[in-house]
N, C-alpha and C positions, 0 to 999 in steps of 0.2 A: 382466588388463584390467578397468578400472573400469566398473561398471554405471552406465548413464546414465538409465535409465527410458525411453529411446527404443527403439522396437521394432526398427528397422533396425540401429542401432549395437550393440544387445545380441544381434543374431542371429549364428548360426554363419557365415553368408555373409560378414558384415563382419569377424568375428573372423579368418577366413582371409585376407581381403584385407589387414587391418592387419598380421597376422603376416608375410605375404609382403613387405610394404613395409619393416617394421622389420628383418627379417632382411637384406634387401638393403642398407639404410642402415648397419646395424651391421657388415656385412662389407665395406663400401666397394664394393659391386657396383652396376652400373647398375640403375635402377628401370624395369621395363617395364610402365608403366601409363599410361592415358590421362588427360586433364585432368579428366574427371568423377570418376574414381576418386580422384585425388590431392586434389581439392576436398572429397570426402566425408571423406577422412582428415584434412584440415585442419579441417573442421567438427567432427569428433570431438575432435581435440586442443583446439580452442577451447572446446568444451563441457566438457571435463574440465580446463580451465585450464592446459593445457600450451602456452602461447602461443608460445614460441620454436620448438617443433616444428611448430606450425601454420603459422608463417611460412615455415619451411623447405619444408614440403610444398607450400604455395601458390606459392612462388617457383619451385620445381621445375616445377610445372604450367605456369606462365607462360613459363618458359624453353623448355619442350618444345613448347608451343602458345601463342604470344604473343597471338593474337586470340581464344582460346577463351572462350566466354561463362561457363562455370562458375567458373573462377578469378577472372575479372574481376568477376563478380557478388559473389563473396566479398570482393574488395577494395572494391567499391562499398559493400557493407553495413558493412564495417569503417570506411570513411571516414564514412559517415552516422552510425554509432554515435558517432564522435568529433566529430560536428558539422561536418565538413569537406566541405561540398557542392561546393567547387571541385575537390577531389581526386576526388570521386565523378563529376563531369562528365568529368574527364580520363580516368578508367578507362572510363567509358561510351563515350567516343569511340574507344577502342582495340578495341572489340568488332567482330569481322568476321562472326560468326554472327548476322546481323541478322534472319534469318527464324525464330529461335527465340522461343517465348512469353516466355522470361525477358528478352528484349530489351525487349519492351513493359513488362513488370513493373518492370524496372530503371528505365526512364525515368519511369514513374509514381511509383515510390518516391522518386526524387530530387525530383520536383515536390511530393510530400507533405512531405518533409523541409524544403522551402522554403516550406511552408504555402500552396502554390498548389493548394488542394483542388479547387475547381471546374474549374480548367484540367486537372487530372489526371483528373477524372471525365469531362470531355468527351473527352479523349484516349482513355480506356479504352472509352467507349461507341462512339467512332469505330472503334477497332480491333476491337471486338466484332462489327461488321458484316462483317468479313473472315474471321471464324472459321467453319470448316466445321461443319455441324450436329452431327456426331458428336463434336465437341470443345467444344460449348457448355457442358456440365456442368463440365468441368475448368476452363474459362476463368472462369466466374462464381464458382466456389468459390475459385479462386486469388485473384481480385480481392477477394472478401469477406475472405479471410484477410489480405490486405495491409491493408485498411482496419481490420480488427480489431487487427493488429499496431501500427498507427499511431494507435490509439485514436480512430477515427472510427466508433463503433458504428452510428450512424444510416445511414451510407453502406454499412457492411457488411450491415446488414439489408436495405437496398434491393436489393443484389446477391444476397443469399440468397433473396429473393423470386422471383428469376428462375430459381433452381435447381430441379431435380427433387428432391423430398424423398427422402433416403436413410436407411437404418438403420445405416449404417457408423459405427464409432467416430470416424473423422476428421470426418464431417459433424456428428455429435452434439456433438463437442468444439467445433467452430467455432460452432455455434448456442449452446452453453452460454457460450462466451466473449463472443459478441455480446450475448446477453441480460444477462450480467453488466455489460457496458459501458453498457447502456441502463438499468441500475438495477433490472432485473427479477430480483431475487435468488432469489425462491422458484422461479420457472420455471427459472433456471439451476441451482439446487440439485437440482431433480428430475432434470435431464439428467446432472449429475455422478454422482448416485446410480445412474442406469441404467448409466453407463459403468463404475462400480466393480463393478456386478453382473457385467459381462463380464470384468473384469480386477481382482480384489480385491487384487492385489499391485502395483498401480501407485501409487507414491508421488506421482507427478504428479497423478493423479486425486484422491487423498486431500487433497493440499495445496490443490488448486483448490476442493474442497468446503469445506475449512476456511476459506479466504478468503471464499467466498460466504456461509457461515454467519456469519462475523465481520461482514460488511457488513450483513447482515439483523439484527444485534444478538443472534444466537443464540450467545453466547460460550461457553456450556457445550458446545454441539454442536461449535463450532469447535475447542475444546481436545481433545475426544474424537477428532475426525477427524485432527487433527495428530498425535495419539498413534499412530494407525495408520501414518501416514507415517514416524514416528520408529521404530516397530517394524520396518518394512521396511528402513530405513536409519538407524541411530542417529546417524550423523554428517551427516545431511541438513540444511544450514543453513536451507532454507525451512521445513521441518517444525519445527525448533527455534524459529525466529522466530514462526511461526504460533501455536505453543503459548504462547510468552512473551507475545505480544500479547493472546491470549484470557485468560490468567491475570491480566494487568494489569487488563483491563477488569472482571474479576470481583472485583477488589480483593485478590487473593492476591499481594501484592507480594513476599513473601519467595521464593516458588517462581518467580514471574515473573523476579526478579533472577537466580536460578540459571540459567534458560533463556536469558536475554539474555547472561549471561556465557558460556554454552556456545556460543551463536551467535557471539559475538565471538572466541572461540578459533579458529573456522573462518574468520571474516571480520574480521580485526583492523583492517583499513583502512576499515571501514564505520562512519561516525560515528553512524548511526542506532542501532545496537546499544549503543554507548557512551552516547549521550544517554539512552536508555531505562533503562540501569543507573542513571544519575543520578536520573531521576524516581522510580524504585523506592526508592532510598535516601532521597530527600526524604520520600516517603510513610512510610517506616519510621523517620523522624526521625534518620537517620544522616547528619547534614548535612555534617560535615567530609569524610566519604568521598565524598559526592555532589559536593562542590565539586572534589575532585581528579579524579574520573572525567569530570566535565563539562568541565573545562579540557582534559583529554586529548582529549575529543570535538572541542572547538573547534580544537585543534592538528592533529588528524587530518584534519578536514574540508577538502576542496579549497575554494578561494576562492569558487567558484560554487555551493557546496552549498546546496540549498533548506532545509537544516536548521539553518544557522548562526544565523538569527534565533531559532529555538526554543531552541537550546542556550543562547544568552545570556539569554533570558527565564527559563529554568530556573535559570541561575546567579543571576539577580536574585532569584528566589524563595528560593534557598538562602541568599544573603547577608542577605536580609530576615529569615529565620528566626534568623540569628545577631545580629539587631539592628544590622547594619552597613548603615545606610541609604545612606551615601555610595557604598560599593562596589556595592550593589544598583542604584543609579541609574546608575553607570558601566556596568554590564552592559547596562542598557536602552539607554543611548546606543550601545553596540556593536550591539545588536539593530537599532537604527534605521538603521545603516549598510548593512544588507542588505535584501533584498526582503521586508520584514516586513509582517504585517497591522497597519497603523497603528492601527486601532481596538483590536486586541488589546493592543498595547504601551501605548496610552493607559490602558486598563483596568488593566493590570498596574502601570503607574506610579502610578495612583491608589491601588491596593491597597497598594503599598509605602509611600507617603506616609501613608496612613491607619493602617497598622500602626505607623508611627513617631509617630503622634499629630498629624500635620499635616493636620487635617481640611479647612481651607479650600483648601489646595493640592490635596488629593485631589479635592475637589468640582469644582475647575476642570478637572482632567483627565477626570473622569467626564463632565462636561457636554460637553466636546469629543468624547469617544468617541461619545456618543449622537447628536450633530449629524452626525458623519461617517459613522455606521453605515448600511449598507443594510438592516440588520435591527434597528431600534432596540429592538424588544421583547426580543429575545435579549440585546442589549447591556445593557439595563436589568436584566434578570434576573441577568446575570453581576455587575453592580455591586452589586445587593442581596445576592447571595451573598457578595461580598467584604466588605460591611458586616457580615454575619453572622459570617464567618470571623475578622473582627477583633474579635469579641466585643461589638459594639454591638447587643445582642439586641433591646432595645426599639425602637431605630431601625429595625432590619431588619423587625421585626414590623409596624410602622406602614407601612413602605414596601411590604411584600408586600400589605397590605390595599388600598393605593392602586393597586397594580399590577393586582390582580385586577379592580378596578372599571374599569380602563382597557382591558384586553385583551378579545377576543371571549369570549363565554360558553363556547365549546367549546375554548378554548385549552388545550393539554395540559401546558404546562411550568410549573414553579415550585411546584406543590402539595406535592411531597415535601419541598422545602427549607423551605416554610412549616410543614409538619408537624414537621420537625426543630427549627425555631426555637421552636414552641409547646411541644415536648417539653422543651427546655432551660429554657424559662421556667416549666415546670410548669403550663402551661395545658392540662390533660389532655383536657378536653372538646373544645377547639379542635383539639388534636392528633389526636383520633380522627376528627373531622369532615374535616380536611384529608387525613389518611391515607386515608380511604375514597375521597376524590376522586382522590388520587394513584394509588392502586391501579387505579382505573377508567380514568384518563386516560393514565398513563405509567408502566407497571411498571418499565421500565429506569431511569428517574430514581429510582424508589423504591429500587432496588438500589444505585445510586450514592450517594444521600443517606442512606439509612436501613439499608443492609445490615449495618452494624456493630452494630445493636441487636437484630437478629433472628438466629435459628439459621440456619446455612448450608443446611440441608435444606428450608427454607421458600421457596417460590417468591415473588418480589416481588409478583405479582398477588394473593397470598393473605395478605399481611401484616395487612390489616385483619381478615379472617376469623380469623386466628390469635389476635390480641389479643382480639377480640370473644368467641370461644369460651372463652378462658381467663377472661375476666371473668364469663361465665355460670357 
């Protein structure tokens, strides 16, 4: 029996239930179980990706108890996951156990899937008034969990505020997830750490901690946490992906490629893993290999994939590196067919034209990008970095100077790239001055822009002190 990381599914109680079910099925004997038990077995099969067996268990449950809420809730969740709210309504209408809490939750989830958020909240608050006092805690925690699952952390926190504070792992995990959704990564990280103290062999907790650290830009910590998850389960796709993402952000493209490849071995139909193999290969200057794997990612992705635009943009970069301007622009045309970031594609189009020497055309697209952008300062910075990347060093240097006169005096971005530009121009006094500012303002940008010229064991915030001490 495969370990899931779920306390109940990994328990002896469930093992016995599953063994009893599978023995009966294998021997062609009748299954003497109720709808709840069969629904739990279907949930287990689904979690372990045994989808045909999950369907058999849930269909058996429905044949034995046609109006039972547990199997119908399973079917509702399955329909919502597929985006089929019509089917979800049809399954909901079949429920006969209308006095169960899940009846209220199912109705609310369908509303949330249809983005009727305020209507769902009004309905849940109305039903809350009918809940007996001794069931208040269960109700508000269940509702908060639903909002967290549907990525409405503000609503989740509002309902959590109604709850009595508990020290249970379930309550802490819900709070950690909610804080993560609100962008309060340090607070979320603290709770995941406390949960790990209670169960250090939970790969779920380690992966959650790794994701939280990644979002707070603690990439080294994220890699370390993901390593614990992988040690617990070497074949855990989530752990492999977390480590790959962290290594990529640290600029360790070769090792990141290895972990993206290992992830894709377990999840061959996930275009995200294939796309990131391509970006690693581009950074390693293995362009032909990158083109092959990125085309595979495009072929693998479903037509509604949110990554298709990014895949074609990466292909555009790859063809640009091969000086194939025509093919690169074709890839950008493909990116524009999907729900792409129009500002991003304009900047990339300008970058490709600039790399081909078409300066005036590039300027036209750069101007359009700035006009369209909701964050013109960040867009301008990306354009100046593009100018630098295309080896127009003096032009980039002059643009950076104008840029810093334009933005607020406390603006944190761009100084590391200016330091790099000064370094390449051998303007070493300027390099030191901008490096000092970059270390103070934005250490992560220092790592991204300047990490290749410093030893790996030096923290980005210490780059200036490292050089200054060596000069002394």
